[in-house]
N, C-alpha and C positions, 0 to 999 in steps of 0.2 A: 462115604456113605453110597448105598444103591440110591440110584437116583430116585427124588419122590415128586413127582411133580404138583402145580397149582400152584393159580392165581391165589391170591390171599383177598378174599369177598367178602365185606362183611355182609353179610346175609344167609341166614339159616334155615332148615327145614324140619320137615314133621321126623318125630323117632323112627316111623314105618316106612321101610325104605320103599319097597311097594308102590306106593304113594309119591310119583315121580314127576307131577307135570301140575301144578298147582301154585299158587302165590301165599304164601304163610309167612306169620309173626318173623319181624327180623330176628328179637332176641329169645336164644337160647334157651332162656330161664322158662321161657313160653312153652318150647316146644318139645323139650326133653323132659321126659318123665322123673318123677321123683324115685329115687329104689326103694324109700323106707329104713336105709341102712344106715346106721348112726357112722359116718366118718372120721369118729374118734376112737373109735374101735378098733385097731388094725387087726386084721387077721394070721393067722399061724403060718409062717410062710419056713419051706426047708432052707438046711443050711447049704451055701454053694460055693463057699469062696475059702483058700487058705493060701496066709500071706509066705510070700516069700521072704530066703535073707536077703539083706541089701546085699547090690552088687551081683545078685543072679542072672540079672538080667542085663545084657551090654547096650547099652544105647550111645550110638554114634552123635560127635558132638554135632550140636545144633548149627544150623548154615545161618547167615542174618537173609533176611528171603526182602531183596531189591524193591519189591510191590509192597510190605510191609509199612501200615499206618503208624506204628506204632516206633515211640521217641525212641531214640539212641541213647541206650545206659549201659555204663562200664561195665556195673556192676550186678547183671542181670544172673541168675543160677542158672546151671545146666545139667544134661543129662538126669540123673535121679534126682539132683537138688533140686531140679527144674518142674519135674513131676509130684514128686512130696511138695513144693510150693503152695502149687496147682488143689494138690487135693484137701492140704490145710487151707484154702482160703475158699473151698466149695464147703467142706465140713463145717466152717464158720460160718459159711451164709452170705459169703463174699464171694458172689460165682464169678472164676476167672473165662470165661467160656468153656468150648470143648478143651478136657484133659488130653493133651498130647504130647508137653515135655518141648513146648515150643513158645515158650512166654511170647504174647502181643499184647497188642493196645488193651484189650480186656481183663488180663493178668494182671498188667498195670494198674489199671483203675480199680480193681479188687483190690491189689495190695494196698494202692493210698488210700482205700475206705478203709479197713483195717487198721494202719499208723495214723488216719483221722480220729478212728476211734480210742484208740492207744495212746496217742500223745505224741505220735514221733514223726518226722521230717517225710516230708515229701519226697520218692523216689530215694528211700532210705532202706535198703532190705536188709540190714544188720541185723535189729530183733525182730524181725519178722522168720528170716530163712533160721534164726539161731529157735526161736517155737515151735518152726514147721519141722526140725530136725528130731525137735523133743517126741512131739505130738505124733508124726509120721516116723517111725524104725522102719517100717516094709513099705515103700510105695507100689509093691507089685502085689499080686496073689494069683493064682491058679483058683479058675473060677467054671463051677460044671453048669452047664445049661439045665436049667430046670425044667422037670416034666411039663408044668405048667405054661412053656412056652409054646406048645403044641397047639395052644387056644388063638395066642398070637401070633401067629406066623403063616403067610398065606402066600407061596412063593407065585401062585399065577392070579391074584389079583391085580387086575387089570388097568391103565393107564386112562380110555375111554371113562368119560364122565357118566355116560348113559349105563353103562358096564358097573360102572362100580356103585350107583344106585340103586342097585340087584343086588346088592354083596350084604353080607353078614355085619362084617366089619372092615373098616381101614387098616387090615392087621401091616405089620414088618413084612417084610417080598425076601426076610431071610433068617436064618438065626446067628450071622454074625452082624446084621443091624438090627436084632434083637438084642445083643450081648454087648452091643456098641452101645447103644443108647442107655439100657441097664447101667453101666460102669461112665456114663457120662463122657464117653470121648466118639471116636467115629472110624469105620471101617479101616481105614488109610493106617491109622495108629496100629490098630489091634493088629494088622496086614504087618507093620516096621519092628511089632516085638514079637510075635508068630511067626507061621509061613503062611502066602495067602492059599496054600492046600490046607491047611489047618482051619482058615477063616471061613475061605469060600464051601469047604468040605463036610461046617459044622454041623450037627446034628443033637438032638437031644441024649442027654446026660454026656456029651461030648466035654473037655476040656479045653480051656484055653489060656493065656495069661492077660491080666486087666490092670488096671489102676485099680490099688488097694481102694477104693471108696468107698462111701457107705451107696448099697444100689438104688436106681430108679425098681419100684416093684410095681411095673404096671399091671401084672394082674390082681394089684391089692384094689384096685380102681374098679367102681364098682356104679356108677352114675350118681352117687351121690349128691345133696346140694350141702351147702355149710350155711348152716344157722348164722347171725348175727352173736355178737359178743361183749361185752359192754367195750373191755379193756381192747381188745382188738377192733372194736369199731372208730374206738377214737383217736388212731394212729394216722399217720399222714404219708403219702406216698408220693415224692417227687421222681417225676417222668420227664429225663432228661434228652431230649431229641438230638443235641447238641453233642453231646459225647455216647449217647446210646447206651444209656446205664437210668437203672432205675431203682430211687433208694428210699429205704423204707424205717421212719422214723416215728419213734414214739411221741412226737406230739408235732406239731407246726418246728421247719428249722428255726434254729436262732442264728443270729446276724454272726459273721465269721468276726473275730475281733481285727484291729487293725491301731499297731504300734504308734507313736508319734512321728517315726521317721516313714509312714508311710506302709509298713512292713508287715505279713501277713504272721500272726502270731502263733504259733503251736502250741495249741492247745485241745486236751482230751474231748473229743463229741461224743458223752455218752449216748447221746439221743439218737444216734445211728444206729439200727439193730442188724441191716442188710442192704444187700446190695446185689444187683443181677444185671447181666445187657440183656439188652434190646434191641428189635428193630422197629423203629417205628415206621406209622405210615408216610405216604407220599405228604408231601409239603402242602401240597392245595387240598388234602383231605385231614391234614391233623389240625384237631379240634384243641388249640390252646386253651388252657384255663384251669379253675376247679368245679373237679366234679366230683359228684359220690359214689363209690362203688352199692352198685344197687342187688348183686346176685351174686353165686360161683356155684357153677355146678358141674364135675366130671362128666367127660366123655360126651361133649356136646353133637349137635347133629347140625352138619353145613347146610345151605339151602347155596345150590349154584342155579344160577343165573346171565345165562351168555347177554341177552338185552341188557343188563346193568353193567355188565362186562366191557358192553360196548356202547357205554354211555347214554342209551336210551331211556334208561329207567327201568323199575321192574316189571318183570310181566306174570301172567301164566303159565308161563312155559319152565317153571323151577323143576332144578332136580334134586331130590332131597340125598345127599351122601351122608351114610350112616357115620359113626362116630367110632373112634380109632386114634391111636400113635400117625398113623399117616393121613390123617384128619389135616385139610390146610388150616384151622384153627386146632390143631392139637389135641391133647387130652383133657382138657378144662378151661373153659372160659368165665373170665369176670367181668359182668355189662357195667357201664358207669351210667350215670344220669345223663348223657346227650345220646340221643337215639342211634342205634346202631356201633357203637365205641364198647370196645371194652380190649382189656388183658388176657392171653390166651399163649395155648403153646404153637409146635408148628411140626408140618413133617420135615422139616428140615433144617435142623438145629446147628450144621454147620454153617451156614448161612447167615446165621446171628448176627447182626451189627452190619453185613453187607447189603443183600438184596430187600426192597422194600416191599411192603405190603399195602392193602389197596388206604388204609384209614387207621388201623386198632395198632398196639403192642404186642409184638412178637416177643417170646421167650422160647427157649427150650424146654422140650416139655419137662424135662430133669427139675428145672429152675420156677416154671409155671408150678408145679404141685405143690412146693413148698410156700408159693406165695400167702395160703390160707393160714397156713401155721402165722404168719405175724401182723394180718390185716382179714378182716372180715367183712360181709354188708355195712353199709355206713360208714365206712374209713373215706379220708379226703384223699383222689388223686388229683397233683399236680401237673397238667402238662405243660413243659417249659420246651 
């Protein structure tokens, strides 16, 4: 994917980009104005994708990556089945990471989360793949770049932070990047299933082949805040920094049953309702423990402070970086009760699980915007 620069710093600035040099509150819920729009009412969007017949896209066999940290499993699906499996997991709220037909550690984690819910053995793909084949007959579709994309793409978006602070929005830098994130993939995979000319030359109303997944509609975001809801606020999020996964439960996770011989017992865990891959903060900045989700706001503003990056503390010479998908905090912020720490999106979804942030919990934008569907302010977030 096109390079999107950014140290992840947990300090955010004013919603007015012209105010580029003053110290401001850290929490974006304080500095990002309320749009007054109800986030539960989805706007009407134009139709843009048409499923392709199975076998229409010729994918090469997946070659093992010698640098992969995924378990070496012999029953991993390949080619169309691999894409089909990733789409099925994604649409059932068990995020497999970037949909690219190359199942790795995050796809296996998502698969095992699905297996856990349904009472199937770990690393057994039999039932999962059967369900995926039934639910996702067409793993690819032809999609059209919507006219709304023009407001979210800026090929001239600067890399310099001072210049970014003057911009209206931290937009995508190309229509290829826009469509990659829209369909939960990366530009590299779009090039693989199309051509580089198609992807890099993409313009509004142009078409290309994409994973046939429910798209992330960035144009639906409006800066809204998510209000507390009793049911969603009673749920429990476990952020596991060892395996880089956030798991959402209906309530506090129950103990895992163990048999008399010491073996773990396979039992359906219906309390687990979603899981998403994450990147945790650097170990020295991680705040382990039980916290409360205090707020959730779309399109947060980021406060860039070089003094803070240099370890010298906050200064009065901060830059207010405007909101958008290329913001280092992505398109949504969910602040916790520990000051300056939250769950948020990212400008680099392909680095989830790899590059570390300063202290927060990073998710791909398409995953991050779904978290308020499952939890709202008041929910418990356990970082372990």
